[in-house]
Every structure is written in structure tokens, then in C-alpha cells.
C-alpha positions as CSV (number, residue, x, y, z in Angstrom):
1,M,-27.7,19.4,26.2
2,T,-26.2,22.8,25.2
3,V,-24.8,23.3,21.6
4,R,-21.7,24.6,21.5
5,V,-20.5,26.5,18.7
6,L,-17.2,28.4,17.2
7,L,-18.2,31.8,15.5
8,V,-16.1,33.2,12.6
9,D,-16.8,36.7,11.8
10,A,-15.5,39.3,9.6
11,S,-17.0,42.3,11.1
12,P,-16.8,42.9,15.1
13,D,-20.0,44.9,15.0
14,R,-22.0,42.3,12.9
15,G,-20.2,39.4,15.0
16,S,-21.2,40.9,18.1
17,R,-25.1,40.7,17.1
18,L,-24.5,37.4,15.8
19,H,-22.9,36.3,19.3
20,E,-26.0,37.7,20.9
21,A,-28.4,36.1,18.9
22,L,-26.6,32.9,19.1
23,V,-26.6,33.1,23.2
24,A,-30.3,34.4,22.9
25,A,-31.2,31.3,21.2
26,G,-29.5,29.0,23.7
27,Y,-26.1,28.3,22.0
28,E,-22.9,28.1,23.7
29,V,-20.2,30.4,21.9
30,L,-16.9,29.0,22.6
31,G,-15.0,31.5,20.7
32,R,-14.7,34.1,18.1
33,L,-12.2,34.3,15.3
34,S,-11.6,36.7,12.7
35,E,-11.4,35.2,9.2
36,G,-7.7,35.5,9.2
37,E,-7.2,33.0,12.0
38,D,-6.4,29.4,11.9
39,L,-9.7,28.0,11.9
40,H,-8.6,24.2,11.6
41,A,-6.6,24.9,14.6
42,E,-9.4,26.1,16.8
43,V,-11.7,23.4,15.3
44,A,-9.3,20.8,16.8
45,A,-8.7,22.6,20.2
46,L,-12.3,23.6,21.1
47,E,-14.1,20.7,19.5
48,P,-17.5,22.7,18.7
49,D,-20.7,21.0,17.6
50,A,-21.1,23.7,14.9
51,V,-19.1,26.3,13.1
52,I,-20.9,29.6,12.4
53,V,-19.5,31.9,9.7
54,D,-20.4,35.5,9.7
55,A,-19.4,37.7,6.9
56,E,-20.6,40.4,4.0
57,L,-19.3,37.5,1.5
58,P,-17.1,35.0,2.9
59,S,-13.6,35.2,1.5
60,R,-12.0,32.3,-0.5
61,D,-9.4,31.8,2.1
62,T,-12.2,31.5,4.7
63,L,-13.8,28.8,2.6
64,E,-10.6,26.9,1.9
65,Q,-10.1,26.9,5.6
66,L,-13.7,25.7,6.2
67,A,-12.8,22.8,3.5
68,Q,-9.5,21.9,5.3
69,A,-11.4,21.8,8.8
70,N,-14.3,19.7,7.4
71,R,-12.0,17.2,5.8
72,R,-10.3,16.5,9.2
73,Y,-12.9,17.5,11.8
74,P,-16.2,17.4,10.0
75,R,-18.7,19.9,11.6
76,P,-22.0,21.6,10.8
77,T,-21.5,24.6,9.1
78,V,-23.8,27.6,8.6
79,V,-22.6,30.5,6.7
80,M,-24.4,34.0,7.6
81,S,-23.7,36.6,4.6
82,E,-25.0,39.9,4.1
83,R,-25.3,39.4,0.3
84,A,-26.0,36.3,-2.2
85,D,-23.6,35.2,-4.7
86,T,-24.4,31.8,-6.8
87,E,-20.8,31.0,-7.4
88,L,-19.7,31.7,-3.8
89,T,-22.7,29.8,-2.6
90,R,-21.6,26.7,-4.9
91,D,-18.1,27.2,-3.4
92,A,-19.2,27.2,-0.1
93,A,-21.4,23.9,-0.6
94,R,-18.2,22.3,-2.0
95,A,-16.2,23.4,1.4
96,G,-18.7,21.3,3.5
97,V,-21.2,24.3,4.4
98,S,-24.5,22.7,5.5
99,V,-26.6,26.0,5.2
100,Y,-25.7,29.3,3.5
101,A,-28.0,32.1,4.6
102,V,-28.5,35.6,3.6
103,E,-29.0,38.0,6.1
104,G,-31.5,37.4,9.4
105,L,-29.9,37.5,12.8
106,E,-33.0,37.1,15.0
107,P,-32.6,34.1,17.4
108,E,-35.6,32.2,16.2
109,L,-34.1,32.2,12.6
110,V,-30.2,31.8,13.7
111,R,-31.8,28.6,15.9
112,S,-33.8,27.1,13.2
113,L,-30.7,27.6,10.6
114,V,-28.2,25.9,13.1
115,E,-30.8,23.0,13.6
116,V,-31.0,22.4,9.9
117,A,-27.3,22.3,9.5
118,M,-27.0,20.1,12.3
119,A,-29.8,17.7,11.3
120,Q,-28.5,17.4,7.5
121,F,-25.0,17.1,8.6
122,Q,-26.2,14.0,10.8
123,A,-28.1,12.6,7.9
124,Y,-25.2,12.9,5.7
125,Q,-22.7,11.5,8.3
126,R,-25.5,8.3,8.7
127,V,-25.2,8.1,4.8
128,L,-21.6,7.8,4.6
129,G,-21.5,5.4,7.7
130,E,-24.0,3.1,5.7
131,L,-21.8,3.3,2.6
132,A,-18.8,2.6,4.5
133,R,-20.7,-0.5,5.9
134,A,-22.2,-2.0,2.6
135,H,-18.6,-1.5,1.1
136,T,-17.3,-3.4,3.9
137,S,-19.5,-6.1,3.7
138,L,-19.3,-6.3,-0.3
139,T,-15.4,-6.8,0.2
140,E,-16.2,-9.4,3.1
141,R,-18.7,-11.2,0.9
142,K,-16.1,-11.6,-2.0
143,V,-13.3,-13.0,0.4
144,I,-15.9,-15.5,1.7
145,D,-16.9,-16.6,-1.9
146,Q,-13.3,-16.8,-3.0
147,A,-12.5,-19.1,-0.2
148,K,-15.5,-21.3,-0.7
149,C,-14.4,-21.6,-4.4
150,L,-10.9,-22.5,-3.2
151,L,-12.6,-25.3,-0.8
152,M,-14.6,-26.6,-3.7
153,E,-12.2,-27.0,-6.2
154,R,-9.7,-28.5,-3.7
155,R,-12.2,-30.9,-2.1
156,G,-14.5,-31.5,-4.9
157,I,-17.4,-30.3,-2.7
158,G,-20.3,-28.2,-3.2
159,E,-21.2,-24.5,-2.3
160,A,-23.1,-25.4,0.8
161,A,-20.5,-27.8,2.1
162,A,-17.7,-25.5,1.4
163,Y,-19.7,-22.8,3.3
164,E,-20.2,-25.1,6.4
165,I,-16.4,-25.9,6.4
166,L,-15.6,-22.0,6.7
167,R,-18.6,-21.8,9.4
168,K,-17.7,-24.6,11.3
169,A,-14.2,-23.2,11.7
170,A,-15.0,-19.8,12.3
171,M,-17.2,-21.2,15.5
172,D,-14.2,-23.5,16.5
173,R,-11.8,-20.7,16.3
174,R,-14.1,-18.2,17.6
175,R,-13.3,-15.9,14.8
176,S,-15.5,-14.1,12.1
177,L,-16.4,-16.1,9.2
178,Y,-14.2,-13.3,7.0
179,T,-11.2,-13.7,9.2
180,V,-11.4,-17.6,8.6
181,A,-11.7,-17.0,4.9
182,R,-8.9,-14.6,4.7
183,E,-6.6,-16.9,6.6
184,L,-7.6,-19.8,4.1
185,I,-7.0,-17.7,1.0
186,D,-3.6,-16.3,2.4
187,A,-2.5,-19.8,3.4
188,A,-3.3,-21.0,-0.1
189,A,-1.3,-17.9,-1.9
190,P,2.1,-18.8,-3.6
191,R,5.0,-17.8,-1.7
192,N,7.2,-15.1,-3.3
193,H,10.9,-16.6,-3.0
194,S,13.6,-14.0,-3.1
195,A,17.0,-15.0,-3.9
């Protein structure tokens, strides 16, 4: 599968060299934007696999556009710069840039930078997914425990018996244990009566 990239460049001459290097490295360049164009809209419309920014030093506006685009449409992002700047590199990382590289437009280097950016991005997305699943699991576990406590109090039974009642109700209704527990808690909640 060919990796599809969107190229943002500040200098048409330098951007042309990077465009050629990307094509030589085997990437499909979906489009080229200048630094002032609407990056967010282009990422939404073209859905590139990665975004490559080529600039002497990326502007604060470009980094802000990257941050906005990465919040809504996260993509691996590589910044190719002519000069190093510690503060700008930190700002780029906060904007969601995966790799910030100084100089070097050889196809082999470009390919390795894009591959590293994509691998880091995918690893980060997996961690975010695992964190979301862990949070959901913890939330569901709390609801199930709360429902067990409710059954234990109302029926004067132990934890194992309360769990078995929930499990059987879930099986009988063909619903998840969490859903049955949530319904039990909601049904037991005092109703607010408005006058």
C-alpha cells in the first residue's frame, strides 16, 4: 500500500526538492500547500496518511494549524527544517509533530523519517486506545460493584450470590453485565419529583 502524504512548504524551490524526494522514496504526494493555506481543511478533505512540513523554520501559525488539525484528524507529522531551534522543536512536539528533522532531503532519509513518524504515531494511538479501554473497564467495574452492593444490602446475601444474580440476569436478557448493573442502579435511584 502506497503511503499518501500532504506536503506543506514555505519555499517553492525547497518544496519541489522534497516533493521529488518523497516520490523517489515511494510516497504519493496528494497535494502541496503553502504555509498560509488552510491545513485543517486540506487534511479533512484529502485524508493523508502523513503530513510533511518543509520550512526554514516553521512559523507559529503553521504549528498552531498542525495542532488544530492533529486534535481533530490526528496524523503522523514530520517537520523538515533548515535550522534547529530548541523552543520551536518543543512547540512542534506540543503541536503533535512526530519527527522534527534538520536538513537532509535524500529519499532514503526522507523514507526513514516518515516511517519513524508513522510508527511512533501508531504506537501512541495504541496507548491512547489501551488507556481508553482501561478507563472504560474501570468505570464498568465500579458500576458492577455498586450493583452487587445494592443486591447484598437489599437481599442480605453475599458478594458471590449477588454477582450470580447479575450474571444470570445479563444472560437471560442477552445484555452485558454492565448494562444490567446500570439498569439496577438506575431503577433503585430515588426519583426527583417536580411540583
